[in-house]
One Martini backbone bead per residue (centre of mass of N, CA, C, O) as a GRO file, in nm:
protein
  265
    1MET     BB    1   1.693   8.620  14.780
    2MET     BB    2   1.852   8.465  15.049
    3GLN     BB    3   2.124   8.223  15.030
    4MET     BB    4   2.250   7.980  15.267
    5ARG     BB    5   2.586   7.822  15.334
    6SER     BB    6   2.767   7.538  15.480
    7GLU     BB    7   3.129   7.424  15.445
    8GLY     BB    8   3.260   7.458  15.707
    9PRO     BB    9   3.507   7.695  15.628
   10ILE     BB   10   3.265   7.763  15.425
   11LEU     BB   11   3.071   8.044  15.328
   12THR     BB   12   2.747   8.098  15.172
   13ARG     BB   13   2.585   8.352  14.964
   14ARG     BB   14   2.277   8.437  14.792
   15GLU     BB   15   2.200   8.710  14.548
   16GLY     BB   16   2.086   8.621  14.286
   17ALA     BB   17   2.388   8.642  14.084
   18ILE     BB   18   2.531   8.638  14.371
   19LEU     BB   19   2.836   8.520  14.529
   20GLU     BB   20   2.930   8.461  14.862
   21VAL     BB   21   3.263   8.402  14.991
   22THR     BB   22   3.366   8.262  15.314
   23LEU     BB   23   3.635   8.263  15.515
   24ASN     BB   24   3.619   8.026  15.820
   25ARG     BB   25   3.929   8.007  16.011
   26PRO     BB   26   4.000   7.998  16.304
   27LYS     BB   27   4.201   8.265  16.358
   28ALA     BB   28   4.344   8.322  16.040
   29ASN     BB   29   4.243   8.185  15.765
   30ALA     BB   30   4.388   7.939  15.695
   31ILE     BB   31   4.501   7.699  15.443
   32ASP     BB   32   4.413   7.384  15.377
   33LEU     BB   33   4.344   7.115  15.197
   34VAL     BB   34   4.040   7.095  15.260
   35THR     BB   35   3.970   7.396  15.204
   36SER     BB   36   4.071   7.407  14.912
   37ARG     BB   37   3.875   7.189  14.801
   38ILE     BB   38   3.615   7.340  14.871
   39MET     BB   39   3.673   7.601  14.710
   40GLY     BB   40   3.685   7.458  14.435
   41GLU     BB   41   3.387   7.362  14.436
   42VAL     BB   42   3.254   7.637  14.466
   43PHE     BB   43   3.388   7.771  14.206
   44ARG     BB   44   3.286   7.557  14.008
   45GLU     BB   45   2.988   7.606  14.056
   46PHE     BB   46   2.997   7.901  13.973
   47ARG     BB   47   3.102   7.855  13.683
   48ASP     BB   48   2.855   7.638  13.597
   49GLU     BB   49   2.636   7.845  13.686
   50ASP     BB   50   2.434   8.041  13.490
   51SER     BB   51   2.290   8.219  13.731
   52LEU     BB   52   2.580   8.303  13.781
   53ARG     BB   53   2.804   8.611  13.768
   54VAL     BB   54   2.916   8.683  14.069
   55ALA     BB   55   3.197   8.713  14.298
   56ILE     BB   56   3.276   8.702  14.650
   57LEU     BB   57   3.574   8.746  14.846
   58ARG     BB   58   3.601   8.665  15.192
   59ALA     BB   59   3.644   8.728  15.553
   60GLU     BB   60   3.639   8.651  15.874
   61GLY     BB   61   3.683   8.924  16.028
   62GLN     BB   62   3.950   9.182  16.099
   63LYS     BB   63   4.253   9.063  16.112
   64PHE     BB   64   4.195   8.840  15.879
   65PHE     BB   65   4.207   8.717  15.566
   66CYS     BB   66   4.503   8.577  15.477
   67PRO     BB   67   4.818   8.380  15.525
   68GLY     BB   68   4.761   8.107  15.387
   69TRP     BB   69   4.936   7.859  15.470
   70ASP     BB   70   4.895   7.591  15.701
   71LEU     BB   71   5.145   7.518  15.923
   72LYS     BB   72   5.003   7.333  16.123
   73ALA     BB   73   4.902   7.127  15.914
   74ALA     BB   74   5.184   7.060  15.813
   75ALA     BB   75   5.286   6.952  16.090
   76ASP     BB   76   5.040   6.722  16.070
   77GLY     BB   77   5.082   6.635  15.729
   78ASP     BB   78   5.053   6.847  15.525
   79ALA     BB   79   5.133   6.873  15.199
   80VAL     BB   80   5.266   7.115  14.988
   81ASP     BB   81   5.210   6.880  14.740
   82GLY     BB   82   4.922   6.840  14.757
   83ASP     BB   83   4.569   6.826  14.738
   84TYR     BB   84   4.396   7.122  14.645
   85GLY     BB   85   4.233   7.077  14.392
   86VAL     BB   86   4.071   7.198  14.111
   87GLY     BB   87   4.193   7.516  14.179
   88GLY     BB   88   4.391   7.493  14.370
   89PHE     BB   89   4.493   7.727  14.561
   90GLY     BB   90   4.184   7.836  14.690
   91GLY     BB   91   4.021   7.756  14.404
   92LEU     BB   92   4.150   7.978  14.176
   93GLN     BB   93   4.447   7.970  14.053
   94GLU     BB   94   4.358   7.688  13.855
   95LEU     BB   95   4.086   7.750  13.739
   96PRO     BB   96   3.934   7.670  13.467
   97ASN     BB   97   3.734   7.878  13.287
   98LEU     BB   98   3.692   8.152  13.456
   99ASN     BB   99   3.435   8.376  13.312
  100LYS     BB  100   3.401   8.539  13.589
  101PRO     BB  101   3.370   8.770  13.815
  102VAL     BB  102   3.602   8.852  14.091
  103ILE     BB  103   3.584   8.968  14.427
  104ALA     BB  104   3.795   9.121  14.663
  105ALA     BB  105   3.761   9.144  15.032
  106VAL     BB  106   4.002   9.309  15.224
  107ASN     BB  107   4.096   9.219  15.554
  108GLY     BB  108   4.371   9.272  15.696
  109ILE     BB  109   4.567   9.006  15.669
  110CYS     BB  110   4.768   8.971  15.351
  111CYS     BB  111   4.957   8.683  15.289
  112GLY     BB  112   5.105   8.519  15.072
  113GLY     BB  113   4.864   8.309  14.971
  114GLY     BB  114   4.653   8.535  15.024
  115LEU     BB  115   4.760   8.725  14.803
  116GLU     BB  116   4.738   8.519  14.574
  117LEU     BB  117   4.433   8.496  14.596
  118ALA     BB  118   4.370   8.793  14.530
  119LEU     BB  119   4.520   8.783  14.249
  120SER     BB  120   4.290   8.577  14.132
  121CYS     BB  121   4.133   8.818  14.109
  122ASP     BB  122   3.993   9.099  13.941
  123LEU     BB  123   3.907   9.254  14.210
  124ILE     BB  124   4.032   9.487  14.471
  125LEU     BB  125   3.927   9.536  14.798
  126ALA     BB  126   4.016   9.753  15.086
  127ALA     BB  127   4.093   9.810  15.385
  128ASP     BB  128   4.271  10.050  15.573
  129THR     BB  129   4.387   9.791  15.759
  130ALA     BB  130   4.534   9.656  15.548
  131THR     BB  131   4.789   9.401  15.497
  132PHE     BB  132   5.101   9.323  15.316
  133ALA     BB  133   5.278   9.015  15.199
  134LEU     BB  134   5.593   8.826  15.101
  135PRO     BB  135   5.746   8.602  15.342
  136GLU     BB  136   5.888   8.341  15.221
  137ILE     BB  137   6.197   8.393  15.254
  138ARG     BB  138   6.197   8.335  15.573
  139SER     BB  139   6.125   8.007  15.497
  140GLY     BB  140   6.271   7.919  15.220
  141THR     BB  141   6.063   8.018  14.997
  142VAL     BB  142   5.837   8.050  14.726
  143ALA     BB  143   5.633   8.282  14.562
  144ASP     BB  144   5.506   8.151  14.302
  145ALA     BB  145   5.260   8.307  14.189
  146ALA     BB  146   5.376   8.596  14.252
  147SER     BB  147   5.633   8.567  14.067
  148ILE     BB  148   5.449   8.568  13.812
  149LYS     BB  149   5.232   8.806  13.851
  150LEU     BB  150   5.347   9.075  13.972
  151PRO     BB  151   5.537   9.182  13.730
  152LYS     BB  152   5.257   9.218  13.553
  153ARG     BB  153   5.099   9.438  13.751
  154ILE     BB  154   5.365   9.578  13.831
  155PRO     BB  155   5.644   9.712  13.873
  156TYR     BB  156   5.926   9.539  13.869
  157HIS     BB  157   6.085   9.676  14.112
  158VAL     BB  158   5.853   9.648  14.311
  159ALA     BB  159   5.813   9.343  14.299
  160MET     BB  160   6.108   9.275  14.388
  161ASP     BB  161   6.102   9.409  14.658
  162LEU     BB  162   5.871   9.232  14.779
  163LEU     BB  163   6.008   8.948  14.721
  164LEU     BB  164   6.304   9.001  14.850
  165THR     BB  165   6.203   9.123  15.141
  166GLY     BB  166   5.899   9.080  15.263
  167ARG     BB  167   5.754   9.334  15.308
  168TRP     BB  168   5.540   9.552  15.435
  169PHE     BB  169   5.216   9.681  15.323
  170ASP     BB  170   4.974   9.900  15.255
  171ALA     BB  171   4.686  10.003  15.108
  172GLU     BB  172   4.795  10.264  14.979
  173GLU     BB  173   5.029  10.130  14.830
  174ALA     BB  174   4.857   9.924  14.670
  175LEU     BB  175   4.703  10.147  14.522
  176ARG     BB  176   4.946  10.298  14.389
  177TRP     BB  177   5.029  10.020  14.222
  178GLY     BB  178   4.733   9.880  14.128
  179LEU     BB  179   4.607   9.640  14.311
  180LEU     BB  180   4.371   9.835  14.369
  181LYS     BB  181   4.059   9.989  14.345
  182GLU     BB  182   3.998  10.023  14.669
  183VAL     BB  183   3.967  10.222  14.967
  184THR     BB  184   3.821  10.147  15.289
  185SER     BB  185   3.641  10.088  15.535
  186SER     BB  186   3.556   9.831  15.723
  187ASP     BB  187   3.246   9.897  15.734
  188ASP     BB  188   3.231   9.938  15.398
  189LEU     BB  189   3.345   9.698  15.239
  190LEU     BB  190   3.103   9.505  15.177
  191SER     BB  191   2.913   9.714  15.045
  192LYS     BB  192   3.107   9.782  14.820
  193ALA     BB  193   3.123   9.501  14.696
  194TRP     BB  194   2.817   9.479  14.638
  195ASP     BB  195   2.796   9.724  14.453
  196LEU     BB  196   2.990   9.605  14.241
  197ALA     BB  197   2.842   9.341  14.191
  198ARG     BB  198   2.572   9.473  14.092
  199LEU     BB  199   2.694   9.610  13.851
  200LEU     BB  200   2.791   9.343  13.714
  201GLU     BB  201   2.520   9.194  13.713
  202SER     BB  202   2.402   9.414  13.494
  203GLY     BB  203   2.579   9.299  13.292
  204PRO     BB  204   2.749   9.130  13.024
  205PRO     BB  205   2.837   8.800  13.046
  206LEU     BB  206   2.957   8.743  12.759
  207VAL     BB  207   3.161   8.969  12.771
  208TYR     BB  208   3.311   8.894  13.021
  209ALA     BB  209   3.407   8.618  12.914
  210ALA     BB  210   3.571   8.727  12.681
  211ILE     BB  211   3.762   8.902  12.837
  212LYS     BB  212   3.886   8.675  13.019
  213GLU     BB  213   3.995   8.497  12.791
  214VAL     BB  214   4.167   8.699  12.640
  215VAL     BB  215   4.351   8.790  12.871
  216ARG     BB  216   4.458   8.509  12.941
  217GLU     BB  217   4.561   8.411  12.652
  218ALA     BB  218   4.730   8.680  12.570
  219GLU     BB  219   4.970   8.678  12.767
  220ASP     BB  220   5.135   8.453  12.564
  221MET     BB  221   5.094   8.651  12.319
  222ARG     BB  222   5.092   8.801  12.039
  223PHE     BB  223   4.914   9.061  11.937
  224GLN     BB  224   4.830   8.960  11.649
  225ASP     BB  225   4.741   8.679  11.727
  226ALA     BB  226   4.517   8.765  11.923
  227LEU     BB  227   4.357   8.940  11.727
  228ASN     BB  228   4.299   8.721  11.519
  229ARG     BB  229   4.133   8.540  11.714
  230ILE     BB  230   3.910   8.745  11.745
  231THR     BB  231   3.825   8.819  11.448
  232LYS     BB  232   3.798   8.485  11.393
  233ARG     BB  233   3.654   8.346  11.638
  234GLN     BB  234   3.868   8.146  11.823
  235PHE     BB  235   3.714   8.209  12.065
  236VAL     BB  236   3.464   8.079  12.231
  237THR     BB  237   3.340   8.342  12.366
  238VAL     BB  238   3.335   8.514  12.105
  239ASP     BB  239   3.160   8.334  11.932
  240ARG     BB  240   2.918   8.337  12.125
  241LEU     BB  241   2.867   8.636  12.129
  242TYR     BB  242   2.839   8.678  11.798
  243SER     BB  243   2.576   8.459  11.830
  244SER     BB  244   2.395   8.638  12.011
  245GLU     BB  245   2.136   8.807  12.154
  246ASP     BB  246   2.302   9.019  12.315
  247GLN     BB  247   2.443   9.153  12.073
  248LEU     BB  248   2.177   9.257  11.949
  249GLU     BB  249   2.073   9.405  12.200
  250GLY     BB  250   2.301   9.617  12.216
  251ALA     BB  251   2.243   9.748  11.941
  252ARG     BB  252   1.945   9.821  11.989
  253ALA     BB  253   1.974   9.987  12.248
  254PHE     BB  254   2.153  10.204  12.124
  255ALA     BB  255   1.952  10.291  11.894
  256GLU     BB  256   1.706  10.329  12.123
  257LYS     BB  257   1.807  10.462  12.387
  258ARG     BB  258   1.856  10.209  12.594
  259ALA     BB  259   1.855   9.968  12.819
  260PRO     BB  260   1.979   9.673  12.838
  261VAL     BB  261   1.883   9.316  12.818
  262TRP     BB  262   2.037   9.061  12.975
  263LYS     BB  263   2.057   8.684  12.915
  264GLY     BB  264   2.311   8.501  12.834
  265ARG     BB  265   2.236   8.430  12.490
   0.00000   0.00000   0.00000
């Protein structure tokens, strides 16, 4: 059963354990402070609702995914260092303990903070018409989150080229550097995102949670320190997983040569 909801510039619809979040701010889907705070509340609710397992982030229209910060709102008084809400810019970038997979479905222009928003997701699909850039240098600012994340996601010299020149690149180049999972037609983008979401929905949520926490926390740790924390069950999600019914179910299903039934507990 499909459940739909509108919160101003953000539309949501739910099917089973999947939540689709749509940015809908014509004409360009730029994000102001109010929109960012709403997105933070939506993704916090997604994080905290046990019956939800996967989210899709998309944008309305074909021309823009998101150009990032709303400069018109800034000109009208929105402070660049204002209150973005619980999840930081776009509701995802700084949302703590988000241990569920989020898929970005990128159509059209995805630049500046919009690209940083996509980088905050776990998997990115893009239409073949999508274009990307980090043009902050042209306005005398720093692409802050991208400057931190991008050199860790793609080769250093490629990341520096994109950050220092602010040049545009297309979906095929983004795929080549490993930023994207897949490039598809605009018509097929949303259905492909839902196919991926349904695949993840059928998977083990406690394992996903452990993967996300380990990957996030291990980023700033030495390998052996991170491995020791896993084996000693010092990550909350790992400890929960290894004490769960799902962990036993996985072993039983493997031994019995059947598909596991995950309960998230």
